[in-house]
LUMFI-363348 format. One record per residue (C-alpha): residue number from 1; residue in one letter; x, y, z. Coordinates in Angstrom, 1 decimal. Layout:
N
num residuo X Y Z
NUM a X Y Z
...
This chain:
323
num residuo X Y Z
1 m 9.3 35.3 -38.7
2 s 6.9 33.5 -36.3
3 n 5.4 35.4 -33.4
4 s 3.9 32.2 -31.8
5 k 4.7 31.5 -28.2
6 t 3.9 28.9 -25.6
7 l 3.4 29.4 -21.9
8 t 3.7 26.3 -19.7
9 f 2.5 25.5 -16.1
10 a 2.6 22.6 -13.7
11 m -0.3 22.2 -11.3
12 i 0.4 20.1 -8.3
13 g -1.6 19.7 -5.2
14 d -2.6 17.6 -2.1
15 i 0.9 16.5 -1.3
16 h 0.0 15.8 2.3
17 g 3.5 15.4 3.6
18 n 4.5 12.8 1.0
19 l 8.0 13.8 0.1
20 t 8.6 10.6 -1.7
21 a 5.8 11.3 -4.2
22 l 6.7 15.0 -4.5
23 d 10.3 14.3 -5.5
24 a 9.1 11.9 -8.2
25 v 6.7 14.5 -9.5
26 l 9.3 17.3 -9.4
27 a 11.6 15.0 -11.5
28 d 8.7 14.4 -13.9
29 i 8.2 18.1 -14.2
30 e 11.8 18.6 -15.2
31 v 11.3 16.0 -18.0
32 m 8.3 17.8 -19.2
33 k 10.1 21.2 -19.2
34 e 12.9 19.7 -21.3
35 t 10.6 18.0 -23.8
36 r 7.7 20.4 -24.0
37 g 9.0 23.6 -22.4
38 g 7.9 27.0 -23.8
39 e 8.9 30.6 -23.5
40 s 7.9 30.6 -19.8
41 f 7.1 28.2 -17.0
42 e 5.3 28.5 -13.7
43 l 4.7 26.0 -10.9
44 v 1.5 26.3 -8.9
45 c 0.9 24.3 -5.7
46 l -2.8 23.9 -5.0
47 g -2.5 23.4 -1.2
48 d -3.0 20.7 1.4
49 s 0.7 20.3 1.3
50 f 2.0 19.3 4.7
51 d -0.1 17.2 7.1
52 g -1.1 13.6 6.7
53 g 2.3 12.2 5.7
54 p 5.7 11.6 7.3
55 d 7.7 14.5 5.8
56 p 6.0 17.9 6.4
57 k 9.4 19.6 7.0
58 g 10.9 18.1 3.8
59 v 7.9 19.1 1.7
60 f 8.2 22.7 3.0
61 s 11.9 22.8 2.2
62 r 11.3 21.7 -1.4
63 l 8.4 24.2 -2.0
64 n 10.2 27.0 -0.2
65 a 13.3 26.5 -2.4
66 l 11.1 26.5 -5.5
67 q 9.5 29.8 -4.5
68 c 6.3 28.7 -6.3
69 a 2.8 30.0 -5.8
70 h 1.1 28.2 -2.9
71 l -2.7 28.1 -2.2
72 r -4.2 27.8 1.2
73 g -6.0 24.4 1.4
74 n -8.4 23.4 4.2
75 h -5.6 21.4 5.8
76 e -3.4 24.6 6.0
77 d -6.4 26.2 7.7
78 y -6.4 23.4 10.3
79 l -2.7 24.0 11.0
80 f -3.2 27.7 11.3
81 e -6.2 27.1 13.6
82 f -4.1 24.8 15.8
83 a -1.3 27.4 16.0
84 r -3.8 30.1 17.2
85 n -5.5 27.8 19.7
86 p -3.7 24.5 20.4
87 e -5.9 23.8 23.4
88 q -9.0 23.2 21.3
89 e -10.7 20.0 22.2
90 k -10.8 18.6 18.7
91 f -7.1 18.6 18.3
92 s -6.9 16.0 21.1
93 r -9.2 13.6 19.3
94 p -7.7 10.4 17.9
95 l -8.5 11.2 14.3
96 w -6.9 14.7 14.5
97 k -3.5 13.6 15.7
98 f -1.7 14.6 12.5
99 i -2.4 18.3 13.0
100 p -0.5 18.8 16.3
101 w 2.1 16.3 15.1
102 t 2.7 18.2 11.8
103 a 2.6 21.6 13.5
104 e 5.4 20.4 15.9
105 k 7.5 19.2 13.0
106 l 7.1 22.5 11.1
107 a 7.7 24.7 14.2
108 d 8.5 28.2 13.0
109 d 8.1 27.3 9.4
110 l 4.3 27.5 9.9
111 q 4.6 31.3 10.1
112 r 6.3 31.3 6.7
113 i 3.6 29.0 5.3
114 h 0.9 31.3 6.5
115 k 2.6 34.3 4.9
116 i 3.0 32.7 1.4
117 s -0.3 30.9 1.2
118 t -3.0 32.7 -0.9
119 e -6.7 32.0 -1.6
120 r -6.5 32.1 -5.4
121 w -4.0 32.2 -8.2
122 r -4.4 33.8 -11.6
123 n -2.2 34.2 -14.7
124 e -3.2 37.5 -16.1
125 t -2.2 36.9 -19.7
126 s -3.9 33.5 -20.2
127 n -7.2 33.7 -18.2
128 l -6.1 30.7 -16.1
129 f -7.1 30.5 -12.5
130 a -6.5 28.1 -9.6
131 v -8.2 27.5 -6.2
132 h -7.9 24.7 -3.8
133 g -11.5 23.6 -3.7
134 s -14.0 26.0 -5.2
135 w -14.6 29.8 -5.6
136 a -16.7 29.7 -2.4
137 a -14.6 27.6 0.0
138 n -11.4 25.6 0.1
139 n -13.0 22.6 1.9
140 r -15.4 21.6 -0.9
141 v -15.4 21.3 -4.7
142 p -18.1 23.1 -6.8
143 e -21.6 21.7 -6.8
144 f -21.5 20.6 -10.4
145 f -18.6 18.3 -9.8
146 s -19.4 14.6 -9.5
147 q -17.2 11.7 -8.6
148 q -18.7 9.7 -11.5
149 s -17.6 12.3 -14.1
150 a -14.1 12.4 -12.5
151 l -13.9 8.6 -12.6
152 s -15.1 8.4 -16.2
153 a -12.2 10.8 -17.1
154 a -9.6 9.1 -14.9
155 h -7.9 7.5 -17.9
156 q -8.0 10.6 -20.1
157 e -4.5 11.5 -21.1
158 e -5.0 15.0 -22.3
159 y -7.5 17.7 -23.3
160 f -7.2 20.2 -26.2
161 f -9.2 23.4 -26.8
162 t -8.8 25.7 -29.8
163 n -9.5 29.4 -29.5
164 f -11.0 29.0 -26.0
165 t -12.6 32.1 -24.5
166 n -14.0 30.8 -21.2
167 r -12.2 30.9 -17.9
168 v -10.1 27.8 -17.1
169 v -9.9 26.9 -13.5
170 f -7.6 24.3 -11.8
171 n -8.3 22.8 -8.4
172 g -7.3 20.1 -6.0
173 h -9.1 18.9 -2.9
174 s -10.9 16.0 -4.5
175 h -7.7 13.9 -5.3
176 y -9.3 12.8 -8.6
177 l -8.2 13.6 -12.1
178 g -11.1 14.9 -14.1
179 q -12.6 17.7 -16.2
180 h -15.9 19.5 -15.6
181 r -17.8 22.4 -17.0
182 d -19.8 25.0 -15.0
183 p -23.3 24.9 -16.7
184 q -24.0 28.5 -15.8
185 s -20.8 30.3 -16.6
186 g -19.3 27.9 -19.1
187 d -16.0 27.9 -17.2
188 v -13.9 24.7 -17.7
189 w -12.6 23.1 -14.5
190 f -9.8 20.6 -14.1
191 n -9.3 18.4 -11.1
192 c -5.5 18.0 -10.8
193 g -5.4 14.7 -8.8
194 s -3.1 14.4 -5.8
195 v 0.6 14.0 -5.4
196 g 0.4 12.5 -1.9
197 y -2.9 10.6 -1.8
198 p -3.6 9.7 -5.5
199 f -6.9 8.0 -6.3
200 v -6.2 6.4 -9.6
201 e -5.8 2.8 -10.8
202 k -2.2 1.5 -10.7
203 d -0.1 1.0 -13.8
204 p -0.3 -2.7 -14.9
205 l 3.4 -2.5 -15.8
206 a 4.3 -1.4 -12.2
207 p 1.6 -2.9 -10.0
208 d 3.5 -2.4 -6.8
209 a 4.1 1.3 -7.4
210 p 1.5 3.9 -6.4
211 l 1.0 6.7 -8.9
212 a 1.2 10.4 -8.0
213 t -0.9 12.6 -10.2
214 w -0.5 16.2 -11.4
215 v -1.4 18.3 -14.5
216 w 0.8 19.9 -17.2
217 v -0.7 22.9 -19.0
218 e 0.3 24.6 -22.2
219 i -1.1 27.8 -23.7
220 s 0.0 28.4 -27.3
221 e -0.7 31.8 -29.0
222 q -0.4 31.4 -32.8
223 d 0.4 33.9 -35.6
224 d -3.3 34.0 -36.5
225 m -4.1 35.1 -32.9
226 r -5.8 31.8 -32.1
227 r -5.1 30.5 -28.6
228 h -4.7 26.8 -28.0
229 l -5.0 25.1 -24.5
230 r -3.6 21.7 -23.9
231 v -4.0 20.0 -20.5
232 i -2.0 16.8 -19.9
233 n -2.7 14.4 -17.0
234 r 0.5 13.0 -15.6
235 r 0.7 9.8 -13.5
236 v 4.1 9.2 -11.9
237 p 5.2 6.0 -10.1
238 y 7.0 6.3 -6.8
239 s 8.3 3.8 -4.2
240 a 5.9 2.5 -1.7
241 d 8.8 1.0 0.2
242 e 10.6 4.3 0.5
243 l 7.4 6.0 1.7
244 l 6.8 3.4 4.3
245 r 10.4 3.7 5.5
246 r 9.8 7.4 5.9
247 y 6.7 6.7 7.9
248 c 8.7 4.5 10.3
249 e 11.7 6.7 10.6
250 s 9.5 9.8 11.4
251 d 7.3 7.7 13.9
252 a 4.2 9.1 12.1
253 l 2.7 5.7 11.7
254 v 2.6 5.0 15.4
255 a 2.2 8.5 16.8
256 c -0.8 9.3 14.6
257 a -2.5 5.9 14.7
258 p -5.1 4.7 13.8
259 f -5.8 7.5 11.3
260 s -2.2 7.2 10.0
261 f -2.9 3.7 8.8
262 a -5.9 4.8 6.9
263 i -4.1 7.6 5.0
264 a -0.9 5.5 4.6
265 s -3.0 2.9 2.8
266 q -4.2 5.6 0.4
267 s -0.6 6.6 -0.4
268 l 0.7 3.1 -0.5
269 f -2.1 1.3 -2.4
270 n -4.0 4.1 -4.2
271 e -7.2 3.2 -2.4
272 d -9.6 5.7 -1.0
273 v -10.3 4.5 2.6
274 v -11.0 7.7 4.4
275 y -13.8 9.3 2.4
276 p -16.1 6.2 2.4
277 f -15.5 5.7 6.1
278 f -16.6 9.3 7.0
279 q -19.6 9.0 4.6
280 k -20.6 5.8 6.3
281 s -20.2 7.2 9.9
282 k -21.4 10.9 9.6
283 e -25.0 10.2 10.5
284 r -24.3 8.0 13.5
285 n -23.6 10.7 16.1
286 l -20.5 8.9 17.5
287 t -18.1 10.2 20.1
288 p -14.5 10.8 19.0
289 s -13.4 7.6 20.8
290 e -16.2 5.6 19.2
291 l -15.3 7.0 15.8
292 a -11.7 5.9 16.2
293 q -12.8 2.4 17.3
294 l -15.1 2.2 14.2
295 l -12.1 3.2 12.0
296 v -10.0 0.4 13.5
297 r -12.8 -2.1 12.8
298 e -13.1 -0.8 9.2
299 l -9.3 -1.1 8.7
300 l -9.3 -4.6 10.1
301 e -12.1 -5.6 7.8
302 q -10.2 -4.3 4.8
303 n -7.0 -6.0 6.0
304 v -5.1 -2.7 6.0
305 f -3.1 -3.4 9.1
306 e -2.0 -6.8 7.9
307 r -1.0 -5.5 4.5
308 i 1.1 -2.7 5.9
309 n 2.7 -5.0 8.6
310 r 3.5 -7.5 5.8
311 m 5.4 -4.7 4.0
312 l 7.1 -3.7 7.3
313 r 8.3 -7.3 7.9
314 r 9.7 -7.5 4.3
315 l 11.6 -4.2 4.9
316 g 13.0 -5.4 8.2
317 f 10.9 -3.2 10.4
318 a 9.0 -4.4 13.5
319 e 5.3 -4.8 13.1
320 v 3.2 -1.9 14.5
321 r 0.3 -2.3 16.8
322 p -2.2 0.3 15.6
323 y -4.4 0.5 18.7
């Protein structure tokens, strides 16, 4: 009789209020459970779940129904900070509009989110760990991470380790799929991509569909006591049209402009607009108003407003003036 068993996990993160993408990922998880399910399954949400998209309430409802582990990302911290002190000056700045907007949509659910959100997750039997960003903080990835190594691994389908002994850590925050190794401890780290703001090239077979990304994990313990780890990168298409409809129906696109256009472009087109913008502007000592104006100019130069308004026209919605 065989004593082998397989433990399975789904690592999802950085949903950022994108219920359209989350529902596509949850459906994909069910497919993986049916085709590759083992003796046990656990869903882990890596944080940054609610702000930045049109459906914070819907995302909370899904996660609350699933009763999954939920880590506290830096964006949860922003929401908790706002709840403690909504009069802070920064929450009135143009590029912070999504925090008060999201807190209003979540209302009393924010207390529940605070209660269930933890700093770290660990599976005791498999030596697997999860954090939002790094051991040290949830607003940055470890120092040995590099965008270049993540990009070089962006098309990697899966990783396989036999008889592994080092810790394996899963994280979000960066929005990239990738695999890294800590040169000091030897721990293996996996970026788990992003459900809501995926930074990955589109599927040539579905060029109009953005791709949500997440990670499936299997731990197999064989009769000979060897332990095998398989990590599978998943890329799931979802409807850009449906997401944009949700933005319009929730009024997030208008209420949180101009920043909403920047992050909507990330969710609609799989393009990283926000990070390069802040890298370019961080040394310029701009006022909040000047920073917002600079973002508008950047989005105009990248034709973001016209691309989104073109989609709105096609869907029968009125064009939106972003400023």
